N, C-alpha and C positions, 0 to 999 in steps of 0.2 A: 742443049743437053737434055735427055729425056729422063733421066733418073740415076741413081747410084745408090750404093750399099756400103755398110762399114762391117768389116769381118773381124773376128776375135773371140774372146771368151771373157768371163768375168775375173777369172783368176790369171790369165795372161794379158788382158788389155786387149786394146786395137792393135791389129796386126796388118789390117789392109783397108785400102779405100778403093772402090771400084766404080766405074761409070759405063753407064749404057748410053750411047750417043749415036745419032744417025750421020752426024756431020763434024767437020774439023774446024778449027779456028773461033772467032768471036772470043767470048769471055773465058772459054775453056783453057787456053794457054797461061792466062793471067791466073785462074784459079790453080792451075798445076803448079806454076811457079811458086806460088804462095805456100801451097802443102809442101812443096820440097824444102821449105824453111824448117819443118820438124826433123828433127835428129833422126837420123836413119832411114828417112823415107827416099825412094826413088820413084820414077815413073817409067812405065813401059807398055807398049801395045800388045795386044793378045798375040801377033805374030813375033813378038820380041826382037823387031828389026833394030831397035836401039834401047838402051837403058840410060836415063838422064838422072842427075842429082846435083844439088847446089854444093854438096860436100862429097868427098870419096866414101861411098857406103858400100865399098866392094866386100869388106869383111862381115857386113851386116845381111847380105843377100842370102835367100834361100839357095841350098845346094843345088847347082846345076843351072841355075838362071843365066849366068854369064856363058855357059856352055851353048844355050839356046839364042843367044844374042850375036847377030852377024858381026858385030865390031870386036865381040869378047871382052868388052870393057866398059865401064861406067863413063858416060862423057858428062864432064862438070860443066854446068851453065852458071851464068851470072845475069842473065837477062831472059825474060819470057819469050823474047823474040828469037832464042836459038833453040826453043823446043819445036820440033817440026811437027806440029799439028795443023 
């Protein structure tokens, strides 16, 4: 992983975590799985080919996110090996 950023504001709090990375695999899937343990958090790639969460966060997603997703749904995962990275 090359770097990352945290988005949000002082009044609203953290609303996003982004990663800049040149490759897949390695520790990234483990890190993403752990972060998905935070209530309301989901993971998706820039191309939104999938959206994953450890719980159903559909109601918490920004408007239109699932419309961009190929599957049109949040895939619930219970293991880091289920995250396609």
